[in-house]
N, C-alpha and C positions, 0 to 999 in steps of 0.2 A: 628673741627666741627664734625668729626666722633665720638669722644668720647661722645660729648653731645648727639648725636642722638642714641648712644648705651645706654646711661643712659635712654633716653626716651623709647627706645625699651624694656629695662629691666623692667622699671617701668610700661609700658603699659602691658607687658606680665603678670606682677603680678596683675594688675587691672583686666585683662581679665579672670583671674581665679575666679573672683567673689569676693564680699566683705567678709571681715572677721568680726566676731562679738567680742564684749568684749573690755576690756581695760579701764583704768582710764583716763579721759580727763577732763581738766579744762579750764576755761577761753575761749580764742579763738578756743580751740580744740573742743568745743561744736559743732561748725559748722562742723568740721572734722568728729565727731561722727555721725552727721546726714547724711553726705554724704559718710561715710565709710572711714577708714584709707587708703585704696588703692587709693580712688579717691582724697583724700586730698594730698596724696604723688604725684600722677600724676599731679595734678594742680600746686604743688610747683615745680616739675620738669620742666614742661613746662614754668612756670614763670622764672626759672633760665636759661633755653635755650633761651627764648626770650631776656632776659637781655644781655646774652652773644653774641647772634646774633645781637642784636641792636648795641652793642658796636662795634662789628667787622665790621658791614656793613655800618654803618653811622659815619661820622666824627663829633660827638657831644661832647661837653664839659661834663665832669663828672657831673656838676650841671644839664645841660639840660638832660643828659641821666637819671639821678635819677627822674627828674620831669616827663619826659615822661613815665617812667615805673611806676611811682606813679599814673599817669592818667590811664595807661592801667590796673594796678591792680584794681583800683576802678571801672572801666568800666567792667572788666572781672568779678568781684564779682557780680555786678548787672546783667550782661548777664547770668551767670551761674544760678542765682536765677530765672530769668525770663524763661530760657530754662527748668529748673526743674518745674516751674509752668505750663508751656505749656505741658510738658510730663504728669503731673498729670491730667490736663484738658482733654488731649487726652484719658486718661485712663478712666476718668469720662464719656466722650462721648461714649466710647465703652460699658461701663456699662449701660448707659442710652439707648442706641440703642438695647442692649440685652433685657432689661427690658421693652422696648417700653414705657418709662415714659413720653415722650413728652418734656423732658428738652433739647433735642438735639440742637435746635436752639440757646437757651440761652447759652449753653456751647460753641458753635461755635463762638458766639459773644465775649465771654471771651478770647477764643484762639486768635481771630483777634486782640483784645485789647492788649493781651500780645505781639503779633508780632509787633504791632505799637509801644509799649514801647521799644522793643528791637531796632527797627529802629530808634527811638529817641535817644537811647544810642550812636548809630554810629554818629549821628549829633553832640551829646554833645562831644564825644571824638574828632571829627575832629575840633570842635570849640576850645576846650582846647589845642589841638595840635597847631593850627594856632597861638593862643595867646602865646604859649611857644617858638615856633621855628621861624627862619626866613622863608621867603617864599621858598627859595630853599631847606632848611632843611625839611620843612613841606612836600613839593613835594617828596623829596628823602624818607622821612618816610613813606608816604602812599604807594609809590611803593614797598618799602621794606616790609611793614606790610602786604599788600595783598599777596605778594609772600610768605612770612613766613606762613601766615594762610593757604594758598593753600597747602604748603608742609607738614605742620603738619596734616592737614586733610587727605592728600593722604597717609601719613604714618599711621595714625590711621586706615584708611579704609584697608590698607594692613595688619595690625595686625588682625583687625577683620575677614577679609577673611581667614587668616591663622588659626585663632581660629576656625572659622566655619568649614574649611576644616579638622582640627584636630578633632573636634567633629564629623563630619560626618564619618571620618575614624574610630574613636573609636566605633561609634554606628554600623558600619558595622562589626567590629571585634567581637562584643558582641553576 
């Protein structure tokens, strides 16, 4: 487990340094180019960690493990796109408020709609998981998945705080 989290920390540290530009990308990597190579690497590392932790924590057959992770991959892709859309809408809202364009309320409605679509993804995930696993496996999975997401978020916040602390220290030294 420690090795997996070290991979996450190293990948997250590279991501925290900011996106790198350039590189030749083709096919599926077009999406990686849009989100930056570091973000794509981070998402792939998290996917690997999630798969390893799911296998370790739950007593699922290989077939069910692959089915569950396929569901999660699909949901994560959609969730990432919706979160990216929400971030862009928030930026648009800030610009609209600075320019006093009067578009603020319409943008807020779009943000709320994006959040509703994100919530609907959670319902879709749960429905697919219940259809794939037995009742006991589904309950174990949900408990595991909630714990796993909290742990990942906690570690990401820790890295972000370390980065901010390092940036503040760097700014003080300059």
